C-alpha positions in Angstrom: 0.5 8.5 0.9 -0.1 6.7 -2.4 -3.6 5.8 -3.5 -3.7 2.3 -5.0 -5.6 2.9 -8.3 -6.8 -0.7 -8.8 -10.3 -2.2 -9.0 -8.9 -5.5 -7.7 -7.3 -4.0 -4.6 -9.8 -2.6 -2.1 -10.1 -3.0 1.7 -11.6 -6.4 2.3 -13.6 -5.1 5.3 -15.1 -1.8 4.1 -14.5 -1.9 0.3 -12.9 1.5 0.3 -9.7 2.2 -1.8 -6.5 1.5 0.0 -3.4 3.7 0.4 0.2 2.9 0.9 2.0 4.9 3.6 5.5 4.5 2.3 8.5 4.8 4.7 11.3 2.9 3.0 12.4 2.7 -0.7 15.1 0.9 -2.6 18.0 3.3 -3.2 18.5 2.7 -7.0 14.9 2.5 -8.1 12.8 4.4 -5.5 10.4 1.4 -5.4 9.1 0.8 -1.9 10.7 -2.2 -0.2 8.5 -5.2 0.5 8.2 -4.3 4.1 8.6 -0.5 3.6 4.9 0.6 3.7 1.7 0.4 5.7 -1.6 -0.4 4.0 -4.6 1.7 5.2 -8.1 2.3 4.0 -8.2 6.1 4.4 -6.0 9.0 3.3 -6.0 10.6 6.7 -4.0 8.0 8.6 -3.2 8.0 11.5 -5.8 10.7 12.4 -8.8 8.7 11.3 -9.7 5.1 12.2 -8.8 2.3 9.7 -10.1 -1.2 9.4 -8.3 -3.9 11.5 -7.6 -7.0 9.4 -6.6 -10.4 10.7 -3.1 -11.5 9.9 -3.7 -13.6 6.8 -6.0 -11.1 5.2 -3.5 -8.3 5.9 -0.7 -10.3 4.3 -2.7 -11.0 1.2 -3.7 -7.3 0.9 -0.1 -6.2 1.4 1.1 -8.6 -1.4 -1.4 -7.0 -3.8 -0.4 -3.5 -2.8 3.3 -4.3 -3.1 2.8 -5.7 -6.6 0.9 -2.5 -7.6 3.6 -0.3 -6.1 6.4 -2.2 -7.9 4.6 -1.9 -11.2 3.4 1.7 -10.9 6.0 3.7 -8.8 9.2 2.7 -10.4 11.5 5.6 -10.9 15.0 5.0 -12.1 17.3 8.0 -11.4 18.9 9.7 -14.4 
């Protein structure tokens, strides 16, 4: 679980910070793939309830989270 440390990226329903539950990364860079994560608004997913977003809101939030992940989790192997 990666906490998205951004003042501009919060859960649109509850206003809490969001987390990326990453399950797939690019082989060469370890950056999560565009569809390789779930966005949730608690760090105890799936054991605690999260907000349910409508499709368009969820897509917009995922775009913000993906941009943050791409800029902040890049790790090029040595």
